[in-house]
C-alpha positions in Angstrom: -21.9 -39.3 35.1 -21.1 -36.4 31.5 -22.8 -33.2 31.3 -24.7 -31.9 28.0 -23.4 -28.9 26.6 -25.3 -29.4 23.3 -27.6 -26.6 24.2 -25.0 -24.7 25.4 -23.5 -24.9 21.8 -26.7 -24.5 20.0 -27.7 -21.1 22.2 -23.6 -20.4 21.0 -25.1 -21.1 18.0 -27.9 -18.6 18.6 -26.5 -15.7 19.6 -23.4 -15.9 17.0 -26.4 -15.9 13.5 -28.2 -12.7 16.8 -24.9 -10.7 15.8 -24.5 -11.7 12.6 -27.5 -10.3 11.9 -27.2 -6.7 13.7 -23.8 -6.4 12.2 -25.7 -7.0 9.0 -27.9 -4.0 9.9 -25.0 -1.4 10.9 -24.7 0.9 7.5 -20.9 1.0 5.6 -19.6 3.2 3.8 -21.3 0.6 0.3 -24.4 0.6 -0.3 -26.1 -3.1 1.0 -29.2 -4.5 -0.2 -29.1 -6.9 4.2 -29.5 -2.7 5.5 -33.5 -3.2 4.4 -33.4 -6.4 5.9 -35.0 -4.5 9.2 -37.8 -2.4 7.1 -41.3 -3.6 6.6 -43.7 -1.4 3.9 -47.1 -1.5 4.8 -49.4 -4.1 2.2 -52.1 -4.9 1.7 -52.7 -4.5 5.3 -49.6 -6.3 6.3 -46.6 -5.9 6.9 -43.5 -7.2 5.1 -40.6 -7.1 4.0 -39.1 -5.2 1.5 -37.2 -8.1 -0.5 -40.8 -9.6 -0.2 -43.1 -6.4 -2.3 -39.8 -5.3 -4.9 -36.3 -6.1 -6.6 -33.6 -4.6 -4.6 -30.6 -5.1 -7.5 -27.4 -2.3 -7.0 -26.8 0.7 -9.1 -23.5 1.6 -8.3 -21.0 1.6 -4.9 -23.4 3.7 -2.5 -27.0 3.4 -4.6 -29.4 0.6 -4.8 -32.4 0.3 -7.1 -35.6 -0.6 -5.3 -38.0 -2.3 -8.0 -41.6 -2.7 -6.4 -43.6 -5.1 -8.7 -46.8 -3.1 -7.5 -46.0 0.2 -8.5 -48.6 1.4 -6.0 -46.0 0.3 -3.6 -43.5 3.2 -3.8 -45.0 6.1 -1.4 -45.1 3.0 0.9 -41.7 1.4 -0.2 -40.2 4.9 0.3 -41.7 5.9 3.5 -40.7 3.0 4.8 -37.7 3.6 4.4 -38.0 7.6 5.7 -39.5 5.8 9.3 -36.8 3.1 9.7 -34.0 5.8 10.2 -31.1 4.6 8.1 -29.0 7.5 6.7 -30.6 6.3 3.3 -31.6 9.0 0.9 -34.1 8.0 -1.4 -35.2 9.5 -5.0 -38.8 7.4 -6.3 -38.5 8.2 -9.7 -41.4 6.4 -12.3 -39.6 3.0 -12.3 -39.4 2.7 -8.3 -36.8 4.3 -5.8 -33.2 4.6 -5.8 -31.9 4.6 -2.0 -28.3 6.3 -2.2 -25.5 5.5 1.1 -23.6 8.9 1.7 -20.6 8.8 2.4 -19.2 7.6 5.6 -17.8 11.3 8.0 -15.1 10.5 10.3 -17.5 11.2 13.4 -19.8 8.3 12.0 -17.8 6.2 11.5 -16.9 6.7 15.3 -20.7 5.6 15.9 -20.9 2.9 13.4 -17.5 1.3 15.5 -19.4 2.2 18.8 -22.6 0.6 18.0 -20.7 -2.8 16.3 -18.9 -3.1 19.6 -22.1 -2.4 22.0 -23.9 -5.1 19.6 -20.7 -7.2 21.1 -20.8 -6.9 24.5 -24.4 -7.6 24.5 -23.5 -11.4 22.2 -21.0 -11.6 25.5 -23.6 -10.5 27.3 -25.8 -13.5 26.6 -22.7 -15.9 26.4 -22.1 -14.8 30.5 -26.0 -15.4 30.5 -25.8 -18.7 28.7 -22.5 -19.9 31.2 -23.5 -19.0 34.3 -26.9 -21.0 33.6 -24.6 -24.3 32.6 -22.5 -23.5 35.6 -24.6 -23.9 38.5 -26.3 -26.7 37.0 -23.1 -28.5 37.3 -23.0 -27.2 40.5 -26.1 -28.4 41.6 -25.3 -32.2 39.7 -22.9 -31.6 42.3 -24.5 -31.4 45.8 -26.9 -33.6 44.7 -23.7 -36.4 44.5 -24.5 -37.0 40.8 -20.9 -35.8 40.5 -17.6 -35.4 42.1 -15.7 -33.0 42.8 -12.8 -33.2 39.9 -15.3 -34.0 37.7 -17.4 -31.1 38.5 -13.9 -28.2 37.7 -13.5 -31.1 34.9 -16.1 -30.2 33.7 -16.2 -25.7 34.7 -12.5 -26.1 32.1 -14.7 -27.7 29.4 -17.8 -25.1 29.8 -15.3 -21.7 29.6 -12.9 -23.4 26.1 -16.7 -23.8 25.1 -17.2 -19.5 26.0 -13.3 -18.8 24.6 -14.5 -20.4 21.3 -17.6 -18.9 21.6 -15.8 -15.0 22.7 -13.3 -15.8 20.1 -15.8 -16.2 16.9 -17.9 -13.3 18.6 -14.5 -11.2 18.0 -13.8 -12.4 14.4 -17.3 -11.5 13.7 -16.8 -7.7 14.8 -13.4 -7.2 14.2 -14.6 -7.8 10.3 -17.6 -5.3 11.1 -14.9 -2.8 12.0 -12.1 -3.1 9.4 -15.8 -2.4 6.4 -16.6 1.0 8.5 -13.1 2.2 8.6 -13.1 1.1 4.4 
């Protein structure tokens, strides 16, 4: 009886999507609308992402332009961005809000690199937990007579290959983010 690794592969894909999402929220040297994805605006009694209440465009390398569909939302969007504490400044004008990204200092680059490494480690810990869960299930299968010892170790090798592939994907995402941070 072989072990079905599809649940582990699904969890691996979920962790990879989570990590990519976390990295999209890490601000690098240039303006990116993805940074505002996690900012929620109080709009008519609901908390909504900015992209649901306004158009977000790139004005230049360090500036985003937010144009709310309802001009009364400007103050709410501005306060939501300030409350999110994402290291940008805002300048409201007649059409909407300009979000200005400061250039990265060496200290900020080091902090962002450290944050990138922390997120990578969180993803690895999640993957290790999944590996342990699967390994325990395989050991229980052997203990209950469902599989032999040789099959158990073959499954362990297959499990480790899946985990190594996952870690390689995580490392790739992290190195891409570090390159963006270094500019």
